[in-house]
C-alpha positions in Angstrom: -18.0 110.2 -6.3 -18.0 106.4 -6.3 -21.3 104.7 -7.2 -22.9 102.8 -4.3 -23.5 99.9 -6.1 -19.6 99.6 -6.9 -18.9 99.9 -3.0 -21.7 97.2 -2.4 -19.8 94.9 -4.6 -16.6 95.7 -2.9 -17.9 95.2 0.6 -19.5 91.9 -0.7 -16.3 90.7 -1.9 -14.5 91.7 1.1 -16.9 89.8 3.2 -16.7 86.7 1.1 -12.9 86.9 1.3 -12.8 87.3 5.1 -15.3 84.3 6.0 -13.6 82.1 3.4 -10.1 82.9 4.7 -11.1 82.6 8.4 -13.7 79.6 7.7 -11.2 77.3 9.5 -11.4 79.4 12.9 -15.0 80.3 12.4 -16.1 76.5 12.0 -14.6 75.9 15.3 -16.4 78.6 17.2 -20.1 78.5 18.4 -20.8 81.1 15.7 -22.5 80.6 12.1 -21.7 82.5 9.1 -25.3 83.7 9.1 -24.7 85.7 12.3 -21.7 87.4 10.5 -23.9 88.1 7.3 -26.4 89.6 9.3 -24.3 91.7 11.5 -22.8 93.0 8.2 -25.9 93.7 6.8 -27.1 95.8 9.7 -24.0 97.9 9.3 -24.9 98.3 5.4 -28.6 99.2 6.1 -30.0 102.5 7.5 -28.5 102.5 10.8 -24.9 102.0 9.2 -23.3 103.2 5.8 -27.0 103.1 4.3 -25.4 101.0 1.2 -28.3 98.6 0.9 -31.5 100.0 0.4 -34.6 97.6 0.1 -36.9 100.8 0.9 -37.2 103.7 -1.2 -39.1 106.6 0.3 -40.4 104.3 3.0 -42.0 102.0 0.6 -40.5 98.3 1.0 -39.7 96.6 -2.0 -41.3 93.0 -1.2 -41.2 91.8 -4.7 -37.5 91.7 -4.9 -37.3 90.1 -1.5 -39.9 87.3 -2.9 -38.1 86.7 -5.9 -34.5 86.6 -4.1 -35.6 84.3 -1.4 -37.8 82.0 -3.9 -34.4 81.3 -5.8 -32.5 80.9 -2.9 -34.9 78.1 -1.5 -35.7 76.0 -4.9 -31.7 75.7 -4.9 -31.7 74.7 -1.4 -34.7 72.2 -1.4 -33.1 70.6 -4.5 -29.7 70.3 -2.5 -31.5 68.5 0.3 -33.0 66.0 -2.1 -29.7 65.4 -3.9 -28.0 64.4 -0.5 -30.7 61.8 0.5 -29.7 58.4 -0.6 -32.2 56.3 1.8 -34.7 53.7 -0.2 -37.7 55.5 -0.9 -39.9 53.3 1.6 -42.1 54.6 4.3 -40.2 52.7 7.2 -36.8 54.5 5.9 -38.9 57.8 5.8 -40.7 57.3 8.9 -39.2 60.3 11.1 -39.7 62.5 8.1 -43.4 61.2 7.8 -44.0 62.2 11.6 -42.2 65.5 11.4 -44.3 66.5 8.6 -47.8 64.9 9.0 -47.9 65.8 12.8 -45.4 68.3 13.7 -46.0 70.8 11.2 -49.8 71.1 11.6 -49.1 71.3 15.4 -46.9 73.8 14.8 -49.3 75.9 12.6 -52.1 75.4 14.7 -50.2 76.2 18.2 -48.6 79.4 16.5 -52.3 80.3 15.3 -53.9 80.1 18.8 -51.0 82.1 20.2 -51.9 84.8 17.5 -55.5 84.6 18.2 -55.5 84.4 21.9 -52.7 86.5 22.8 -51.8 89.0 20.0 -55.4 90.0 19.1 -55.3 88.7 15.6 -58.1 87.2 13.3 -58.0 83.5 12.3 -56.9 84.5 9.2 -54.1 86.4 10.3 -53.2 83.8 12.9 -53.3 81.2 10.6 -51.0 82.9 8.2 -48.4 83.8 11.0 -48.5 80.1 11.8 -47.8 79.0 8.3 -45.1 81.7 7.7 -43.1 80.6 11.0 -44.0 76.9 10.9 -41.7 75.4 8.3 -37.9 75.1 9.2 -35.3 76.3 6.9 -33.2 74.2 4.8 -31.0 77.2 3.9 -29.3 78.1 7.6 -29.3 74.8 8.8 -26.3 73.2 7.0 -24.7 72.6 10.4 -27.4 70.1 11.4 -28.2 68.6 8.1 -26.7 65.9 6.4 -22.7 66.1 5.8 -22.7 64.2 2.5 -24.5 61.3 0.6 -22.9 58.7 2.8 -24.4 60.2 6.2 -27.3 58.2 7.3 -27.4 59.6 10.9 -31.2 59.4 11.7 -30.9 63.2 13.4 -29.6 64.8 10.4 -31.5 62.7 7.8 -34.8 64.0 9.8 -33.9 67.8 9.8 -32.6 67.6 6.1 -35.7 66.1 4.9 -37.8 68.0 7.1 -36.2 71.2 5.8 -36.5 70.1 2.2 -40.3 69.1 2.4 -42.0 71.6 5.0 -41.1 74.6 3.0 -43.3 73.1 0.3 -46.1 71.7 2.5 -46.6 74.8 4.4 -47.9 76.4 1.1 -51.6 75.0 1.6 -51.7 76.9 5.1 -50.3 80.1 3.6 -53.1 80.2 1.0 -55.7 79.0 3.8 -54.5 82.3 5.7 -54.7 84.5 2.7 -58.1 83.2 1.8 -59.3 83.7 5.4 -58.0 87.3 5.3 -60.1 88.2 2.2 -63.4 86.3 3.1 -64.3 85.5 6.6 -67.0 83.0 5.5 -64.8 80.1 4.8 -67.7 78.0 3.3 -66.9 80.3 0.2 -63.5 79.0 -0.7 -62.9 75.7 1.5 -64.0 73.2 -1.1 -61.6 75.1 -3.5 -58.7 75.0 -1.3 -59.0 71.3 -0.2 -59.4 70.1 -4.0 -56.9 72.8 -5.6 -54.6 74.2 -3.1 -54.2 70.7 -1.0 -54.8 67.9 -3.1 -54.2 68.8 -6.7 -51.0 71.2 -6.1 -49.2 68.5 -3.8 -50.0 65.7 -6.4 -49.0 68.0 -9.4 -45.7 68.9 -7.6 -45.0 65.0 -6.8 -45.8 64.1 -10.3 -43.7 66.8 -12.1 -40.9 66.3 -9.8 -40.5 62.6 -11.0 -41.3 63.3 -14.7 -39.5 66.4 -15.6 -36.1 65.4 -13.9 -36.5 61.7 -15.5 -37.0 63.2 -18.9 -34.0 65.9 -18.7 -31.6 63.2 -17.3 -32.6 60.6 -20.2 -32.0 63.3 -22.7 -28.7 64.2 -21.0 -27.8 60.6 -21.0 -28.5 60.0 -24.8 -26.9 62.9 -25.9 -23.8 62.4 -23.9 -23.2 59.0 -25.5 -22.8 60.8 -29.0 -20.9 63.8 -27.7 -19.9 64.7 -24.2 -20.7 68.3 -22.9 -18.1 70.6 -21.9 -16.7 69.7 -18.5 -17.0 73.3 -17.3 -20.7 73.6 -18.3 -22.1 70.1 -17.2 -22.7 71.4 -13.5 -25.4 73.7 -15.3 -27.7 70.5 -16.0 -28.5 70.8 -12.3 -29.5 74.4 -12.6 -31.6 73.6 -15.7 -33.2 70.6 -14.0 -34.3 73.1 -11.0 -35.5 75.9 -13.1 -37.5 73.9 -15.5 -39.1 71.6 -13.0 -40.1 74.6 -10.8 -41.4 76.5 -13.8 -43.5 73.9 -15.2 -45.0 72.9 -11.9 -45.9 76.2 -11.2 -47.5 76.5 -14.7 -49.9 73.4 -13.8 -50.5 75.1 -10.5 -48.6 72.6 -8.4 -46.1 73.1 -5.5 -42.7 74.1 -7.3 -40.7 73.8 -3.9 -42.2 70.3 -3.4 -41.4 69.3 -7.2 -37.8 70.7 -7.0 -37.1 68.5 -3.6 -38.3 65.4 -5.3 -36.4 66.2 -8.5 -33.3 65.9 -6.3 -34.2 62.8 -5.0 -34.7 61.5 -8.6 -31.5 62.9 -9.8 -29.4 61.1 -7.2 -31.1 57.8 -8.5 -31.3 58.3 -12.1 -27.8 58.9 -13.4 -25.9 55.5 -14.3 -22.7 57.4 -13.3 -22.8 57.9 -9.6 -20.3 60.6 -9.5 -22.6 63.1 -11.5 -25.1 63.8 -8.9 -22.1 64.2 -6.5 -20.6 66.7 -8.8 -24.0 68.6 -9.1 -24.3 68.5 -5.6 -20.8 70.2 -4.8 -22.0 73.0 -7.5 -25.3 73.5 -6.0 -23.8 73.8 -2.4 -21.5 76.3 -3.4 -24.1 78.4 -5.1 -26.3 77.9 -2.3 -23.8 79.3 0.2 -23.4 82.4 -2.0 -27.1 83.2 -2.2 -27.3 82.6 1.6 -24.9 85.6 2.0 -26.9 87.9 -0.1 -30.3 86.9 1.6 -29.1 87.6 5.2 -27.3 90.7 4.2 -30.7 91.9 2.8 -32.5 90.8 6.0 -29.9 92.7 8.1 -30.4 95.9 6.1 -34.2 95.9 6.4 -34.0 95.9 10.1 -35.6 99.0 11.7 -35.3 99.7 15.4 -38.3 101.4 16.0 -41.0 99.0 14.9 -38.9 96.1 16.4 -39.3 97.6 19.7 -42.9 98.6 19.2 -43.6 94.7 18.5 -41.0 93.4 20.6 -43.3 91.9 23.3 -45.2 90.1 20.9 -42.3 88.7 18.9 -40.8 87.5 22.0 -43.9 85.7 23.2 -44.1 84.0 19.8 -40.3 83.2 19.5 -40.2 81.7 23.1 -43.6 79.7 22.5 -42.3 78.6 19.3 -38.6 77.5 20.3 -39.2 76.6 24.0 -42.9 75.0 23.9 -44.6 74.4 20.7 -41.5 72.8 18.7 -40.0 70.7 21.5 -43.6 69.5 22.7 -44.6 69.0 18.9 -41.4 66.7 18.5 -42.1 64.7 21.6 -45.6 64.1 20.4 -44.5 63.1 16.9 -41.8 60.8 17.8 -43.6 58.7 20.5 -42.5 55.2 20.0 -40.1 56.1 17.1 -37.4 53.7 16.5 -34.4 54.5 14.7 -33.6 52.9 11.2 -31.1 50.0 11.7 -30.5 50.7 15.2 -29.9 48.6 18.2 -32.2 51.0 20.4 -35.7 50.4 20.7 -36.5 54.0 20.8 -35.2 57.2 19.3 -32.2 58.4 21.5 -33.4 61.1 24.1 -30.5 63.6 23.0 -31.9 63.1 19.4 -35.2 64.0 20.3 -34.3 67.1 22.4 -32.1 68.2 19.5 -35.2 67.6 17.0 -37.1 70.1 19.1 -34.4 72.6 19.5 -33.2 72.9 15.8 -36.2 74.4 14.3 -34.3 76.8 12.5 -36.1 79.6 10.7 -34.9 81.6 7.8 -35.2 82.2 4.3 -38.3 80.2 3.7 -40.1 82.1 6.4 -38.9 85.5 4.4 -40.2 83.9 1.2 -43.7 83.2 2.7 -43.9 86.6 4.1 -42.9 88.2 1.2 -45.5 86.2 -1.1 -48.3 87.1 1.4 -47.3 90.7 0.9 -48.0 90.5 -2.8 -51.4 88.5 -2.3 -53.4 90.4 0.1 -51.4 91.1 3.5 -51.5 94.8 3.9 -51.9 97.4 6.5 -51.5 96.8 10.2 -51.8 92.9 10.1 -48.9 93.1 7.5 -46.8 95.2 9.7 -47.3 93.1 12.8 -46.7 89.6 11.0 -43.7 91.1 9.2 -41.9 92.5 12.2 -42.7 89.4 14.6 -41.4 87.3 11.5 -38.0 89.4 11.3 -37.6 89.2 15.1 -38.1 85.5 15.3 -35.6 84.7 12.4 -33.1 87.1 14.0 -33.6 85.3 17.3 -33.3 81.8 15.7 -29.8 82.9 13.5 -28.1 84.0 16.8 -29.4 81.2 19.2 -29.3 78.2 16.8 -26.3 79.8 15.2 -24.3 79.9 18.6 -25.6 76.4 19.8 -25.3 74.3 16.7 -21.8 73.4 16.4 -21.3 72.3 20.1 -24.6 70.7 20.4 -24.1 68.7 17.3 -20.5 67.9 18.5 -22.0 66.8 21.8 -24.6 64.5 20.2 -22.1 62.9 17.8 -19.8 62.0 21.0 -22.9 60.6 22.8 -24.0 58.6 19.9 -20.5 57.3 19.0 -19.8 56.1 22.6 -23.4 54.2 22.8 -22.6 52.4 19.6 -19.1 51.6 20.6 -20.7 50.1 24.1 -23.6 48.2 22.1 -20.8 46.7 19.7 -18.8 45.6 22.7 -21.9 44.0 24.5 -22.5 42.0 21.0 -18.9 41.1 20.8 -18.8 39.9 24.5 -22.0 37.7 24.0 -20.7 36.3 20.7 -17.6 35.1 22.7 
């Protein structure tokens, strides 16, 4: 009898071959690769062939999910940082600041209110739910993020930088929810949360994200002057930067996700040879795509009909509130009087504001925070409820955003292009 592991390898290889050879057709359809991976994962799980088993004797292997999603996220946020070439000025990053400083807390608080008032959760559980679902995902949002380092589109930049940063900056609120689960008396731990989990961890993440990659790039460049590295091995410098930055930041109790995103920004600006970060970006993006396959396959394989049906009403309430009310309204508030960078418009294009509101894609980051919470105090009925609400919300996001991403982005690009042509024509007429 053939080993299940061998069959898994065969199926995954077949899937990769199929999506690669069919990518030219798939990319034209209102269909994301994540939807395909999710469906295949379901067929490989307990309701299909049972080839992927993340549960043994009904015990869920949360640690495996946490470690896999952790690695996927650090690869992805580094990729986000590496794509961004905008000057590191507040005016250039104004849209990002608005989405992080205003939108994310609005999302967390609003989801917590939904959890408290409508789902019967305690404040600790509700805040944890908000923190798990608030951050947008950098892994599944490639269709709406920056295409390359030359892309300066405000919508794509905002979604890319938001995805890179909020996966890190949701962590303080995850800790807040975990602390509140363990101790209802917030006064016992609130000062520690503010000083250590909020101020110190963010500051340490930023500092380590600058110092560590700068040091590695300096060492790399000095050694390359004397003897060049093997061309096939050079791209692994990027992986070493990611792993060393992340691990050292975690050692000093900083936010590793934040440090790795900052590292991507630093690496993009540190090499004298501008082609090297581009080569690293290509390598990292390929690795990111491969890891996305494995993660979404696992998500599909852990889905169970009975608990999804049990929490269906609550899950739909959360998903509808998040995607149709909380995110769009939060974006509208956050982008009031926002003027695009280097634009003829006085305000952000209405279509851009609508798409910022719609493309709050949830995915691997939420899976990571959920798995992290499992290992740090989330258990029992609360764990079951938050888990299945999270899984269902991610699935809805994968399907809805996967179907709409391509046509909506094409519509946006046509509208923006026509507006720019009209503006340029008007300017030319005035000059004449």
